[in-house]
N, C-alpha and C positions, 0 to 999 in steps of 0.2 A: 584673397590669395595672391601671392606674387606669381609673375610669369617671366619666362626668359624671352630672348629675342625671337624665338620661333612661336611664342604663344603658349608653350607648355606650362602647366601649373607646377609650382615648386612648393614643397612642404617647408614650413618654417622649423627645421630641425637641425641639430648639430650633427657633425660627422659621427660622433659616438652614438647618438640616438638612431641614426640611419643604420649603422652597423648592427645595433641591437634589434631593430625592426626587421632587418634582412635575415638575421639569425632566427628570429621567431617565425618568420614566414617560411623559411626553409625547414625548420624543425616540425612545424605543424602540417605541412603538405596541403593538398587541396581538400575541399569538402568531400564527404563521402567516406567509403571504406579506406582504411590506411593500407596501402600496398607500397612496394618498393617504388613503383612508378608515380604514385601520388605524392611521395615525399620529394621527388625531383621536380624542379621548376625551371621553366624557360625564363629568359630575360624579360620577354614581353608579359608573362604572367606576373612576374615580380613588379614590373612597371605599373601594370593595372592595379595591383593590390596596394602598393606603397605610394602611388602617385608621385613618383620621382623619375626624372629623365633616365633613359636607358644608359647613357654614358656614365652617370653616377653609379648605377647598379653594377655595370661592368667593372668600373674602377674598384669598387668595394669587393666584388666577387674575386677579382684578381688578387687583392690583398689577402682575402680569406683562403684562397687556394694556396698561395705562397706560405701562409702560416699553418697549413695543414688542417684547417677547419672545414673546408669545402672541397668536394671532388667533382670532376666533370663526368657525367654518365650519359648513356643513351637510354631514353625511356619512350614508351608508347604514349602518344598524345593525340587527342582528337582536334582537328582543325574546325574552323567556323562552319565549314561545309559538311562536317561529319566524317571526313576521311581520317582514318587512324593510321599513323605512321611513326617511325622512330625519329626522335628529335634529340639534339644535344641539349642537356639540362644540367642543373647544378643541384647538389645535394649535400647536406651536412654529413660529415664523417661521424659515424656513431662511435662513442667512446666505449671501450671494452668493459668499463665499470657498470654500464647500464644493464 
């Protein structure tokens, strides 16, 4: 795998592939029961799942927010130490046809 100057692993994907992977990750939510909070993901959760630098995730999220595909929400998340708190997350906007 390629790495950047900080040693982060980079996926060998095109920008379009990254957008599609990001959409899939946001649509499917976390493992376990599907709730409104499980569909919302933090940048760090997306970084871990997609193995893409946070800056790339943020750039694509910004484009998806501007195009009306993603919204910023506040969701309950559990930290590594087990503390549950409200965090800023990103979630796909559900289409009304679904």
